[in-house]
C-alpha positions as CSV (number, residue, x, y, z in Angstrom):
1,M,109.4,58.8,103.1
2,A,111.3,56.9,100.3
3,G,109.0,55.9,97.6
4,G,106.1,58.2,98.8
5,H,104.0,60.5,96.5
6,M,105.8,63.8,95.6
7,K,103.5,66.6,96.9
8,Y,105.5,69.4,95.4
9,R,108.2,69.8,92.7
10,H,111.6,70.1,94.2
11,L,113.2,71.9,91.1
12,S,116.5,70.3,91.7
13,R,117.1,72.8,94.5
14,T,117.6,72.7,98.2
15,S,114.5,73.8,100.3
16,S,116.0,77.2,101.0
17,H,117.1,77.9,97.5
18,R,113.6,76.6,96.2
19,Q,111.8,79.0,98.7
20,A,113.9,81.9,97.6
21,L,113.4,81.1,93.8
22,L,109.4,81.0,94.4
23,R,109.5,84.2,96.5
24,N,111.5,85.9,93.6
25,L,109.0,84.7,91.1
26,V,105.7,85.8,92.8
27,T,107.4,89.1,93.6
28,S,107.9,89.5,89.7
29,L,104.6,88.3,89.1
30,F,102.8,90.8,91.3
31,K,105.1,93.4,90.0
32,H,104.7,93.0,86.3
33,E,101.4,91.0,86.4
34,T,102.9,88.4,84.0
35,I,106.1,86.5,83.9
36,S,107.8,83.9,81.5
37,T,109.5,81.0,82.9
38,T,109.6,77.2,82.6
39,W,106.8,75.1,83.0
40,H,107.4,73.5,86.4
41,K,108.5,76.8,88.1
42,A,105.3,78.5,86.8
43,K,103.3,75.7,88.4
44,E,105.1,75.9,91.8
45,A,104.9,79.8,91.8
46,Q,101.1,79.5,90.8
47,R,100.3,78.0,94.2
48,L,102.1,80.4,96.1
49,A,100.7,83.3,94.4
50,E,96.9,81.9,94.8
51,K,97.8,81.7,98.6
52,L,98.9,85.3,98.7
53,V,95.8,86.6,96.9
54,T,94.0,84.8,99.5
55,L,95.9,86.5,102.2
56,G,95.0,89.7,100.6
57,K,91.3,88.9,100.3
58,K,91.3,88.3,104.2
59,N,92.9,91.8,104.9
60,T,94.0,91.1,108.6
61,E,96.9,92.2,110.5
62,A,98.3,88.6,110.4
63,T,97.9,88.0,106.8
64,R,99.6,91.6,106.0
65,R,102.8,90.2,108.3
66,R,102.7,86.9,106.4
67,A,102.7,88.9,103.0
68,Y,105.6,91.0,104.4
69,Q,107.6,87.7,104.8
70,I,107.1,86.3,101.5
71,F,107.6,89.3,99.2
72,Y,111.1,90.5,98.6
73,E,109.8,94.1,98.0
74,P,107.1,94.2,100.6
75,H,107.0,97.9,101.0
76,K,105.8,98.2,97.2
77,M,104.0,94.8,96.9
78,V,102.2,94.7,100.0
79,P,100.1,98.0,99.4
80,K,99.4,96.7,95.8
81,L,98.1,93.2,97.1
82,F,95.8,94.7,99.7
83,G,94.7,97.5,97.4
84,P,94.0,97.1,93.8
85,I,94.5,93.4,93.4
86,R,92.2,92.7,96.5
87,E,89.7,94.9,95.0
88,R,90.1,93.3,91.4
89,Y,89.2,89.7,93.0
90,V,86.7,90.5,95.7
91,N,83.8,88.9,94.0
92,R,85.9,86.0,92.4
93,P,85.7,82.7,94.3
94,G,89.2,81.5,92.9
95,G,91.4,81.0,90.1
96,Y,93.4,84.2,90.4
97,T,96.5,83.2,88.1
98,R,96.7,81.4,84.9
99,V,99.6,79.3,83.4
100,L,99.8,79.3,79.7
101,R,102.2,76.8,77.7
102,I,104.4,78.6,75.2
103,E,107.1,77.5,72.7
104,P,110.7,77.1,74.6
105,I,112.2,80.3,74.9
106,K,115.5,78.9,76.2
107,E,118.3,77.4,74.1
108,D,118.2,74.2,76.2
109,Q,114.3,73.8,74.8
110,A,113.0,73.4,78.4
111,E,109.1,73.4,78.6
112,S,108.2,77.0,78.9
113,A,105.2,78.8,80.2
114,I,103.4,82.2,81.0
115,L,102.1,82.8,84.5
116,E,99.8,85.7,84.6
117,L,97.1,87.4,87.1
118,V,93.7,86.9,85.4
119,D,91.4,90.1,84.7
120,G,94.6,92.4,84.7
121,P,95.8,94.7,82.0
122,K,98.1,92.0,80.5
123,D,95.6,89.2,80.5
124,I,96.4,86.9,77.3
125,R,93.2,85.1,77.1
126,F,91.3,88.3,77.1
127,A,93.4,89.5,74.3
128,M,93.3,86.2,72.4
129,T,89.5,86.4,72.7
130,A,89.2,89.8,71.4
131,K,91.5,89.0,68.6
132,T,89.1,86.0,67.8
133,L,86.0,88.4,68.0
134,A,87.9,90.8,65.6
135,N,87.9,88.2,63.0
136,T,84.3,87.0,63.7
137,P,81.6,87.8,61.3
138,I,78.8,90.1,62.5
139,H,75.0,89.7,61.7
140,K,71.9,91.6,62.9
141,V,69.2,90.2,64.9
142,N,66.3,92.3,65.7
143,G,68.1,95.4,64.5
144,K,71.1,94.8,66.8
145,K,74.6,93.7,65.7
146,V,75.5,90.3,67.1
147,Y,78.8,88.1,66.7
148,K,78.2,84.9,65.1
149,M,80.4,83.0,67.7
150,N,80.9,79.3,68.0
151,E,80.6,77.4,71.4
152,I,84.2,77.6,72.5
153,T,84.3,81.4,71.7
154,A,81.1,82.1,73.7
155,K,82.5,80.2,76.7
156,N,85.8,82.2,76.5
157,V,83.9,85.4,76.4
158,K,82.0,84.4,79.5
159,K,85.1,83.4,81.2
160,V,87.0,86.6,80.5
161,T,84.1,89.0,81.3
162,Q,82.3,87.1,84.2
163,F,84.3,88.6,87.0
164,R,85.8,91.7,85.3
165,Q,84.5,95.2,86.1
166,N,83.0,96.6,82.8
167,G,84.0,93.4,81.2
168,M,81.8,93.6,77.9
169,N,82.7,97.4,77.5
170,E,86.6,96.7,77.8
171,L,86.3,93.6,75.4
172,G,84.7,95.8,72.7
173,S,87.4,98.3,73.0
174,M,90.0,95.8,72.9
175,V,88.1,94.3,69.7
176,V,88.5,97.7,68.1
177,R,92.2,97.7,68.9
178,M,92.8,94.4,67.5
179,R,91.1,95.3,64.2
180,K,93.7,98.3,63.9
181,L,96.5,96.1,64.7
182,E,95.8,93.7,61.9
183,S,97.3,96.1,59.2
184,E,100.5,96.8,61.3
185,K,103.5,94.3,61.1
186,L,104.5,92.8,64.5
187,P,108.3,93.3,65.3
188,D,110.6,90.2,64.9
189,R,111.0,88.0,67.9
190,R,114.1,88.9,70.2
191,K,116.5,86.1,71.1
192,V,116.5,85.3,74.6
193,Y,120.1,84.4,74.6
194,P,121.9,86.2,71.7
195,Q,124.9,84.6,70.1
196,D,128.2,85.9,71.7
197,T,131.4,86.8,69.7
198,R,133.2,83.7,70.8
199,Q,130.3,81.4,69.3
200,K,130.2,83.2,66.1
201,A,134.0,82.9,65.6
202,L,133.8,79.2,66.3
203,A,130.7,78.9,63.8
204,F,132.9,81.0,61.1
205,W,136.1,78.7,61.4
206,G,133.9,75.6,61.5
207,N,132.5,76.7,58.2
208,Q,135.7,77.6,56.9
209,K,137.1,74.0,57.8
210,E,134.1,72.4,56.1
211,D,134.8,74.4,53.0
212,R,138.4,73.4,52.9
213,N,137.6,69.8,53.5
214,K,135.1,70.0,50.5
215,N,137.7,71.4,48.3
216,D,140.3,69.0,49.1
217,Q,137.7,66.2,48.3
218,N,136.9,67.9,45.0
219,E,140.5,68.1,44.1
220,D,141.5,64.5,45.1
221,G,138.3,63.4,43.0
222,Q,139.6,65.7,39.9
223,Q,143.1,64.1,40.2
224,E,141.5,60.6,40.2
225,E,139.5,61.4,36.9
226,D,142.8,62.7,35.3
227,Q,144.6,59.6,36.1
228,Y,141.9,57.4,35.0
229,E,141.5,59.2,31.7
230,K,145.4,58.9,31.1
231,G,145.2,55.3,31.6
232,Q,142.2,55.0,29.1
233,N,144.3,56.8,26.5
234,K,147.5,54.6,26.8
């Protein structure tokens, strides 16, 4: 209907192309447990990923057939979905994925984001909370060591450990790792699209042309000054 409310993002693609894109994104998500893409693609892929986890929790023959239809690598992803991922989210009522905004990673400066499965080995919020605790002072209360956390940090600790198995123990181990990493230097950021030889050549000759123009302007200015001085001497 013309002028109606858009119920989903078309992503400037045809229906078949859009479905193929989302299937590819969720396959990569369940394979690597975290992916980086544009913000709008991440939000649309998140909807499909949440539905897939719901199918995995139902664990029926019909849901397995539906998962086989969605994944591009069903023989690898379906056992993972109905196995470890299903067990991970048995007690979680919802919110199996998370979208985090990041700085643009492409040269066109498009809005970028990270789409990840929560409570997994690559959970960014879990790592960020551990890093915050690593820099938080500790004081003793009734002979026990307690972190002096503010309200926001306490909420994040509850979020990342509420449905994670052995959440507090894993968080403590991550805090120890973060303290060790503070003294290490992080590697430089890798360029997503490295500059090719042609672009380097164009930039080189462009700089050469600018230098020649500057030299010509300096020579013209020097000649004008010489002519002015000669006129003054006459």
